[in-house]
C-alpha positions as CSV (number, residue, x, y, z in Angstrom):
1,M,0.0,0.0,0.0
2,S,1.4,3.4,-0.8
3,Q,1.7,5.9,2.0
4,H,-0.2,8.4,-0.2
5,H,-3.3,6.3,0.2
6,V,-3.1,5.9,4.0
7,S,-4.9,8.7,5.9
8,E,-6.3,6.7,8.8
9,T,-5.9,3.4,10.6
10,D,-6.6,1.9,14.0
11,V,-3.1,1.7,15.4
12,I,0.1,3.4,14.2
13,V,3.4,1.9,15.2
14,I,6.6,3.9,14.8
15,G,9.6,1.7,14.2
16,T,10.4,-1.8,12.9
17,G,12.7,-3.1,15.7
18,A,11.7,-5.8,18.2
19,A,9.3,-3.5,20.1
20,G,7.6,-2.1,17.0
21,L,7.1,-5.5,15.3
22,A,5.9,-7.1,18.5
23,A,3.4,-4.3,18.9
24,A,2.2,-4.6,15.3
25,L,1.8,-8.4,15.7
26,S,-0.1,-8.1,18.9
27,A,-2.4,-5.3,17.7
28,R,-3.2,-7.2,14.5
29,H,-4.0,-10.3,16.5
30,A,-6.4,-8.3,18.5
31,G,-8.2,-7.2,15.3
32,A,-6.9,-3.7,14.8
33,D,-5.8,-2.3,11.5
34,V,-2.1,-1.5,11.8
35,V,0.3,0.8,9.9
36,V,4.0,0.7,10.8
37,L,6.1,3.7,10.0
38,E,9.8,3.2,9.4
39,R,12.0,6.3,9.2
40,S,14.7,4.6,7.1
41,E,14.6,2.5,4.0
42,K,15.8,-0.5,6.0
43,L,13.9,-3.0,8.2
44,G,14.7,-4.0,11.8
45,G,16.3,-1.0,13.6
46,T,18.8,-1.8,16.3
47,T,17.4,-5.3,16.7
48,A,18.5,-6.2,13.2
49,I,22.2,-5.5,13.9
50,S,22.1,-7.1,17.4
51,G,22.5,-10.6,18.6
52,G,18.7,-10.9,18.5
53,V,18.5,-12.6,21.9
54,P,15.6,-11.8,24.3
55,W,16.2,-12.3,28.1
56,I,13.0,-13.9,29.5
57,P,12.9,-15.2,33.0
58,C,10.9,-18.4,33.7
59,N,10.8,-19.2,29.9
60,H,9.5,-22.6,28.9
61,H,12.7,-23.6,27.2
62,M,15.0,-23.4,30.2
63,H,14.7,-27.1,31.1
64,E,16.2,-27.9,27.7
65,V,19.6,-26.7,28.9
66,G,19.2,-28.1,32.4
67,S,18.2,-24.9,34.0
68,S,15.1,-23.8,36.0
69,D,13.6,-20.6,37.3
70,T,11.0,-19.2,39.6
71,R,9.2,-15.9,39.8
72,A,10.8,-15.2,43.2
73,A,14.3,-15.9,41.9
74,A,13.9,-13.7,38.9
75,L,12.5,-10.8,41.0
76,T,15.2,-11.3,43.6
77,Y,17.9,-11.1,40.9
78,L,16.4,-7.9,39.3
79,R,15.8,-6.2,42.6
80,R,19.4,-6.9,43.6
81,Q,20.5,-4.7,40.7
82,S,17.9,-2.0,41.1
83,L,19.9,0.4,43.4
84,G,16.5,2.1,43.8
85,R,15.9,2.7,40.2
86,M,13.5,0.0,39.2
87,D,9.7,0.1,39.6
88,D,8.4,-3.1,41.2
89,E,5.2,-3.2,39.2
90,M,7.1,-2.9,36.0
91,I,9.6,-5.7,36.7
92,E,6.8,-7.9,38.0
93,T,4.8,-7.3,34.8
94,Y,7.9,-8.2,32.8
95,V,8.6,-11.4,34.6
96,D,4.9,-12.4,34.7
97,A,4.1,-11.7,31.1
98,G,7.4,-12.8,29.5
99,V,6.8,-16.5,29.0
100,D,3.3,-15.9,27.5
101,V,4.7,-13.3,25.1
102,I,7.3,-15.8,23.9
103,K,4.7,-18.6,23.5
104,F,2.5,-16.1,21.6
105,I,5.3,-15.3,19.2
106,E,6.0,-19.0,18.7
107,A,2.3,-19.6,18.0
108,E,1.9,-16.6,15.6
109,T,5.2,-16.8,13.7
110,D,7.6,-19.3,12.3
111,I,10.2,-18.5,15.0
112,R,11.2,-21.3,17.3
113,F,13.2,-20.1,20.3
114,R,15.8,-22.1,22.1
115,A,17.3,-21.5,25.5
116,L,21.0,-20.8,25.6
117,Q,23.5,-21.8,28.3
118,W,24.5,-18.2,28.4
119,P,24.7,-17.1,32.0
120,D,23.0,-14.0,33.3
121,Y,25.4,-11.0,33.4
122,H,25.7,-11.4,37.2
123,P,25.0,-15.1,37.6
124,E,26.6,-15.2,41.1
125,L,24.1,-12.7,42.5
126,P,21.1,-14.0,44.4
127,G,18.6,-15.4,41.8
128,G,21.1,-15.4,39.0
129,T,21.2,-18.4,36.7
130,F,21.5,-19.4,33.0
131,G,19.0,-20.3,30.3
132,R,17.0,-17.0,30.5
133,S,18.5,-15.9,27.2
134,L,16.8,-17.2,24.1
135,S,18.0,-17.6,20.5
136,A,15.8,-17.4,17.4
137,G,18.3,-19.6,15.6
138,L,18.5,-19.3,11.8
139,F,15.5,-18.1,9.7
140,P,14.8,-18.4,5.9
141,G,15.2,-14.8,4.9
142,N,13.8,-15.4,1.5
143,D,10.4,-15.9,3.2
144,L,10.3,-12.1,3.3
145,G,9.9,-11.9,-0.5
146,E,10.2,-8.3,-1.7
147,L,11.1,-7.1,1.8
148,R,14.3,-9.3,1.9
149,P,16.6,-6.6,0.5
150,R,15.4,-4.2,3.1
151,L,16.6,-6.3,6.0
152,R,19.2,-4.2,7.8
153,S,22.7,-5.7,7.6
154,S,25.1,-5.9,10.6
155,L,28.7,-5.0,10.7
156,T,29.2,-7.3,13.7
157,F,27.4,-10.3,12.2
158,P,27.9,-10.0,8.4
159,I,27.3,-13.8,7.9
160,P,24.4,-16.0,8.8
161,I,25.4,-17.3,12.2
162,S,23.3,-18.0,15.3
163,S,23.9,-17.9,19.0
164,N,23.4,-21.6,18.9
165,D,26.6,-22.1,16.9
166,L,29.0,-21.6,19.8
167,E,27.1,-24.1,22.0
168,D,26.7,-26.6,19.2
169,G,30.4,-26.5,18.4
170,V,29.8,-25.2,14.8
171,D,32.9,-23.9,13.1
172,I,31.5,-20.6,11.8
173,F,34.8,-20.0,9.9
174,D,34.1,-23.0,7.7
175,P,33.3,-21.7,4.3
176,A,31.3,-24.8,3.4
177,I,28.9,-24.2,6.4
178,I,28.5,-20.5,5.7
179,G,28.2,-21.1,2.0
180,D,25.4,-23.6,2.5
181,R,23.5,-21.2,4.7
182,L,23.9,-18.3,2.2
183,E,22.8,-20.6,-0.6
184,K,19.6,-21.5,1.4
185,G,19.0,-17.8,2.1
186,L,19.2,-18.2,5.8
187,V,19.7,-15.2,8.2
188,G,20.9,-15.3,11.8
189,V,21.0,-13.5,15.1
190,G,19.1,-10.2,15.0
191,N,18.1,-10.6,11.4
192,A,16.4,-13.9,12.2
193,L,14.3,-12.4,14.9
194,V,13.3,-9.4,12.7
195,A,12.6,-11.6,9.7
196,G,10.4,-14.0,11.6
197,L,8.4,-11.2,13.2
198,T,8.1,-9.2,9.9
199,K,6.9,-12.2,7.9
200,A,4.1,-12.7,10.4
201,V,3.2,-9.0,10.7
202,V,2.9,-8.7,6.9
203,H,1.1,-12.0,6.5
204,K,-1.5,-11.0,9.0
205,G,-2.2,-7.8,7.1
206,A,-0.3,-5.0,8.7
207,T,1.1,-2.3,6.4
208,I,4.8,-1.3,6.7
209,L,5.7,2.1,5.1
210,F,9.4,3.1,4.6
211,G,11.0,6.5,4.5
212,M,8.4,7.8,6.8
213,R,9.9,10.0,9.6
214,A,7.3,10.6,12.3
215,Q,8.0,14.0,13.8
216,S,5.0,15.1,15.9
217,L,1.8,13.7,17.4
218,V,-1.7,14.9,16.4
219,M,-3.5,15.9,19.6
220,D,-7.2,16.4,20.2
221,E,-8.4,17.5,23.7
222,G,-5.4,16.0,25.3
223,A,-5.5,12.6,23.5
224,V,-3.2,11.4,20.8
225,V,-5.1,10.8,17.5
226,G,-2.4,10.6,14.9
227,V,1.1,11.3,13.6
228,R,2.6,14.0,11.4
229,G,5.9,13.6,9.7
230,D,8.0,13.8,6.6
231,H,8.3,11.5,3.6
232,D,11.1,12.6,1.2
233,G,10.5,16.2,1.9
234,V,6.7,15.9,1.6
235,P,4.6,16.3,4.8
236,F,2.2,13.5,5.8
237,E,-0.5,13.1,8.4
238,I,-2.1,9.8,9.4
239,R,-4.9,9.5,11.9
240,A,-5.1,6.7,14.5
241,R,-8.6,5.7,15.7
242,R,-7.2,3.8,18.7
243,G,-3.6,4.6,19.5
244,V,0.0,5.5,18.6
245,I,2.9,3.3,19.7
246,I,6.3,4.9,19.8
247,A,9.0,2.2,19.2
248,S,11.5,4.3,17.3
249,G,14.7,3.5,19.2
250,G,16.9,5.7,21.4
251,F,18.5,9.1,21.0
252,E,22.1,8.1,20.9
253,W,22.7,9.8,17.5
254,N,21.3,13.1,18.5
255,A,24.3,15.1,19.7
256,A,22.3,17.8,21.4
257,L,20.2,15.3,23.4
258,V,23.3,13.2,24.3
259,K,25.1,16.3,25.6
260,D,22.1,17.4,27.6
261,L,20.9,14.1,29.0
262,L,23.5,11.4,28.9
263,R,26.2,10.9,31.6
264,G,29.8,10.2,31.1
265,P,32.2,10.2,28.1
266,H,30.6,8.7,25.0
267,Q,32.4,8.3,21.7
268,G,30.1,6.4,19.4
269,A,27.0,4.3,19.1
270,A,26.8,0.8,17.6
271,S,23.3,1.4,16.4
272,P,21.7,2.7,13.2
273,P,22.3,6.5,12.8
274,D,18.6,7.1,12.5
275,N,18.2,6.7,16.2
276,Q,18.0,10.4,16.9
277,G,15.4,10.6,19.6
278,D,12.3,11.3,17.4
279,G,10.1,9.4,19.8
280,L,11.4,11.1,22.9
281,L,10.9,14.5,21.3
282,M,7.4,13.7,20.2
283,A,6.4,12.4,23.6
284,A,8.0,15.4,25.4
285,E,6.1,17.8,23.2
286,A,2.9,16.0,24.1
287,G,3.6,16.4,27.8
288,A,5.2,13.1,28.6
289,A,7.1,12.4,31.8
290,L,10.7,11.4,30.9
291,A,12.8,9.0,32.9
292,N,16.2,7.2,33.0
293,T,17.6,9.6,30.4
294,D,21.1,9.5,31.9
295,E,21.4,5.8,31.2
296,A,22.4,3.8,28.2
297,W,23.3,0.2,27.3
298,W,27.0,1.0,27.8
299,M,29.7,-0.9,26.0
300,P,33.3,-0.7,24.9
301,I,33.6,0.0,21.1
302,M,36.3,-0.2,18.5
303,K,36.7,1.6,15.2
304,I,38.4,0.9,11.9
305,P,39.6,4.2,10.3
306,G,37.6,5.0,7.2
307,E,35.0,2.3,7.7
308,E,31.4,3.6,7.3
309,Y,27.9,2.4,8.1
310,D,24.9,4.3,6.7
311,G,27.2,7.2,5.8
312,Q,28.6,7.5,9.3
313,P,31.8,6.3,10.9
314,A,31.3,2.6,11.7
315,I,31.3,1.5,15.3
316,R,32.0,-2.1,16.3
317,F,31.3,-3.9,19.5
318,A,34.4,-4.8,21.5
319,V,33.4,-8.0,23.4
320,T,35.3,-11.2,22.4
321,E,38.5,-9.1,21.8
322,L,38.6,-8.3,25.5
323,T,37.7,-11.7,26.8
324,K,40.1,-14.1,25.1
325,P,43.2,-15.0,27.1
326,G,46.4,-13.2,26.3
327,S,44.9,-9.7,26.3
328,I,44.3,-6.9,28.8
329,M,42.9,-3.4,28.6
330,V,44.8,-0.4,30.1
331,N,44.4,3.3,30.4
332,R,47.0,5.9,29.5
333,A,48.8,5.3,32.8
334,G,49.3,1.7,31.5
335,Q,47.1,0.4,34.3
336,R,44.2,-2.0,34.1
337,F,41.0,-0.6,35.5
338,V,38.3,-3.3,35.1
339,N,37.7,-7.0,34.7
340,E,37.9,-7.1,30.9
341,A,35.7,-10.2,30.7
342,C,32.7,-8.9,32.7
343,N,29.5,-8.0,30.8
344,Y,30.0,-5.1,28.4
345,N,27.4,-2.8,30.1
346,D,29.1,-2.8,33.4
347,L,32.5,-2.7,31.8
348,G,31.3,0.4,29.9
349,R,30.7,2.2,33.2
350,S,34.4,1.8,34.2
351,F,35.2,4.6,31.6
352,F,33.2,7.0,33.8
353,Q,35.7,6.9,36.7
354,F,36.4,10.5,37.6
355,D,39.7,11.8,38.9
356,A,38.9,14.7,41.2
357,Q,42.5,15.8,41.4
358,T,43.0,16.2,37.6
359,F,39.3,16.8,36.8
360,D,39.5,14.1,34.1
361,Y,38.2,10.8,33.0
362,P,41.5,8.8,33.1
363,N,40.1,5.7,31.6
364,Q,38.5,7.1,28.4
365,D,41.9,6.7,26.6
366,A,42.0,2.9,26.7
367,W,43.8,0.3,24.7
368,I,43.6,-3.5,24.4
369,I,47.1,-5.0,24.7
370,F,47.8,-8.5,23.4
371,H,50.8,-10.6,22.4
372,Q,51.7,-12.8,19.4
373,A,50.1,-16.0,20.6
374,Y,46.8,-14.1,20.9
375,L,47.1,-12.7,17.4
376,D,47.9,-16.2,16.0
377,R,44.7,-17.7,17.6
378,Y,41.9,-15.1,17.8
379,P,40.1,-12.6,15.5
380,V,40.4,-8.9,16.2
381,M,37.5,-7.1,14.5
382,T,37.9,-7.9,10.8
383,R,41.4,-9.4,11.1
384,Y,41.5,-13.2,11.3
385,P,44.4,-15.4,12.2
386,G,46.8,-15.7,9.3
387,D,45.7,-12.4,7.7
388,P,48.2,-9.6,7.2
389,L,48.5,-7.0,10.0
390,P,46.1,-4.1,9.3
391,N,47.2,-0.5,9.9
392,W,44.8,-0.1,12.8
393,I,46.7,-2.6,15.0
394,E,49.8,-1.1,16.5
395,Q,52.9,-3.4,16.8
396,A,56.2,-3.1,18.6
397,P,59.0,-5.5,19.7
398,T,58.7,-4.6,23.4
399,L,56.0,-3.4,25.7
400,A,57.9,-0.1,26.3
401,A,58.2,0.5,22.6
402,L,54.5,-0.2,22.2
403,A,53.6,2.1,25.0
404,D,55.6,4.9,23.3
405,R,53.8,4.3,20.0
406,I,50.3,4.6,21.6
407,G,51.0,7.4,24.2
408,V,50.8,5.2,27.2
409,D,53.1,5.3,30.2
410,P,55.8,2.7,29.4
411,V,56.8,2.0,33.0
412,G,53.2,1.6,34.0
413,L,52.5,-0.8,31.2
414,E,55.5,-3.0,31.9
415,R,54.7,-3.1,35.6
416,T,51.0,-4.0,34.9
417,V,51.9,-6.8,32.5
418,E,54.6,-8.2,34.9
419,Q,52.1,-8.2,37.8
420,F,49.3,-9.7,35.7
421,N,51.5,-12.5,34.3
422,I,52.6,-13.6,37.8
423,F,49.0,-14.7,38.6
424,A,47.8,-15.4,35.1
425,R,50.0,-18.4,34.8
426,D,47.7,-20.0,37.4
427,G,44.6,-18.5,35.8
428,K,44.2,-16.0,38.6
429,D,43.5,-12.3,38.7
430,P,43.4,-11.0,42.3
431,A,43.2,-7.4,41.1
432,F,39.9,-7.7,39.2
433,H,38.7,-11.3,39.6
434,R,38.6,-12.0,35.8
435,G,37.6,-15.5,35.1
436,E,35.9,-16.2,38.4
437,S,32.3,-15.7,37.2
438,R,30.7,-18.2,34.9
439,Y,29.8,-15.3,32.7
440,D,33.4,-14.2,32.2
441,R,34.3,-17.6,30.8
442,Y,31.4,-17.8,28.3
443,H,33.1,-15.6,25.7
444,G,36.5,-17.1,26.4
445,D,38.3,-19.9,24.7
446,W,36.3,-23.1,25.4
447,A,39.3,-25.2,24.2
448,L,41.0,-24.3,27.5
449,E,40.0,-25.2,31.1
450,G,38.5,-23.1,33.9
451,S,39.6,-19.5,34.3
452,H,42.3,-20.0,31.7
453,Q,39.5,-19.7,29.2
454,T,39.8,-15.9,29.7
455,V,43.0,-15.4,31.8
456,G,46.3,-15.9,30.0
457,V,49.9,-14.4,30.2
458,L,51.2,-11.8,27.8
459,D,54.8,-13.0,27.2
460,Q,55.3,-13.6,23.5
461,A,56.8,-10.7,21.5
462,P,56.0,-8.8,19.5
463,F,53.2,-7.0,21.3
464,Y,50.1,-5.3,19.8
465,A,47.5,-2.7,20.7
466,C,44.1,-1.5,19.5
467,R,42.2,1.6,20.7
468,V,39.0,1.0,22.7
469,Y,36.5,3.7,23.3
470,P,33.6,4.3,25.6
471,G,30.4,3.8,23.6
472,V,26.8,2.7,23.7
473,L,24.6,0.1,22.0
474,G,21.7,2.4,22.5
475,T,20.2,4.8,25.1
476,K,17.6,3.6,27.6
477,G,15.8,6.8,28.6
478,G,12.5,8.2,27.2
479,P,8.9,8.6,28.0
480,K,7.9,6.9,31.2
481,I,5.4,4.1,30.7
482,S,2.9,2.2,32.9
483,A,2.6,-1.6,33.2
484,R,0.2,-1.3,30.3
485,A,2.8,0.5,28.2
486,E,0.8,3.8,28.4
487,V,3.0,6.9,28.2
488,Q,2.7,8.8,31.5
489,S,2.0,12.5,31.6
490,L,4.3,15.0,33.3
491,R,1.3,16.2,35.3
492,G,0.3,12.7,36.4
493,G,-1.9,10.1,34.9
494,K,-1.5,8.9,31.3
495,I,-1.6,10.6,27.9
496,A,-4.6,9.0,26.2
497,G,-3.9,7.1,23.1
498,L,-0.1,7.1,23.4
499,Y,2.1,4.0,24.2
500,A,5.8,3.3,24.0
501,A,8.2,0.4,24.2
502,G,11.8,-0.6,23.5
503,N,14.7,1.9,23.6
504,A,12.2,4.7,22.9
505,A,10.7,4.2,26.3
506,A,12.3,4.6,29.8
507,S,13.9,1.2,30.5
508,I,12.2,-0.8,33.2
509,T,15.7,-2.1,34.4
510,G,17.1,1.3,35.4
511,M,20.9,1.2,35.2
512,A,21.0,-2.6,35.1
513,Y,21.5,-5.0,32.2
514,P,20.4,-8.3,33.7
515,G,21.5,-10.7,31.0
516,A,22.0,-11.2,27.2
517,G,18.8,-9.9,25.7
518,G,18.0,-7.5,28.5
519,T,17.2,-5.0,25.8
520,I,15.2,-7.1,23.5
521,G,13.3,-9.0,26.2
522,P,11.5,-5.9,27.6
523,A,11.1,-4.6,24.0
524,L,9.1,-7.7,23.0
525,V,7.1,-7.9,26.2
526,F,6.1,-4.2,26.4
527,G,5.8,-4.0,22.7
528,H,3.3,-6.8,22.8
529,I,1.4,-5.2,25.7
530,A,1.3,-1.8,23.9
531,G,-0.2,-3.5,20.8
532,R,-2.8,-5.3,22.8
533,E,-3.8,-2.2,24.8
534,A,-3.9,0.1,21.9
535,A,-6.0,-2.3,19.9
536,A,-8.5,-2.6,22.7
537,R,-8.8,1.1,23.2
538,T,-11.6,3.3,21.8
539,N,-11.0,7.0,21.4
540,R,-11.4,9.3,24.4
541,Q,-10.5,6.5,26.8
């Protein structure tokens, strides 16, 4: 359907990530006519470039990996990480609704989830466990038909792989395996989740319109009754008989909002550049209460000079580079400052350490340091073992010479590596406890034993370095929502006809990232709730 022929519908959904697609699926299931507006020409938002894993406590697949869960354990675990910033009703709704939302998606789409052995991000905390993270596996991308070319590609996952592959022992570097998957048109990780949801949404009759930037809400006597925006320089207005659902992602690419709202040094976002806070701005204009705007899904990032994504400098996750044995991360003093193998969100916070004496963030100039044995065995971004050394990896015959090359204190670096090696030979890290958590070892080298999966000496010259920056996967602040995904008014109560979910809404987990999929899990659950609630609404309620 052409956007020029759409002037009114029951429910308008803004965004085609996990939250928007879950909302559209739910609203269609409830009998509402649905139009989905996507600002870009690509499908899937941040979800498409992610690992595509939802974190769902008490899910019905956990027993398949020998795990179990209870409502009490899940709530205990979440509350332990609240530090006063989670709302009990919201996390209870999430835990209580999650398993039914996953069952609904499995019933209404061709997606079949599988529990992963992936531990929670703090599995040793009370209530922590494993198996709450789910994988959508591989999905036949060609099932999308004419929408297949619109599926947003990922820098981090450029080939069809699945979170299942690691646990199944699949060699994802085997050209025959990847070639077979490509030939079959299979897509993995975030693309698989987006493709599965999109196929169902379109099959059930929702309309997805691309190049449609929603910019303001149409109000009538305090209620939201539609959306205005821009399509290739031409204004549009679409009315919504029942409700509007904001699921347009975060504001991490809006420099002014980042400067005004986000805490800490921030040097790049590993998300689509269209995430410019359109949803937050529209909701704020309509009188919405905002919450959690100083928080993001923090992460260390890396950059390859000259590489671009959607016309912007490309940003890459730095996860496995920091967790394999034979590497450490140091600041400009040559000192380690964090357990490099801990979850990337909490690791990302370590860049915020403030030095009151120098009025500075001493950790924001950080480097991963590794030795020859590491380079011979593990990938570093796009460089694989056996490849020539790219110009973005610094090399030197000694640690002191390497430190001079990268502007790090040579005495500090030599002392740090010397101290680290003493204990690393035994797989120990008394300074930062790397390797002690089950989570630390999950992204390590499974061919090794115990803590050696992530803790190993650096003693084989030459030595190498790569710059690591503080960055975000996405922001997690926006309009505050109720347990029914209703956007709350700054003056109290709700804004009638307006709902939000995903990174466009204030995160229900506050500053915490409970486990792999802690972004997508709530996006699916509250997206689903938003779709159901909007579909059931009649105007003026």
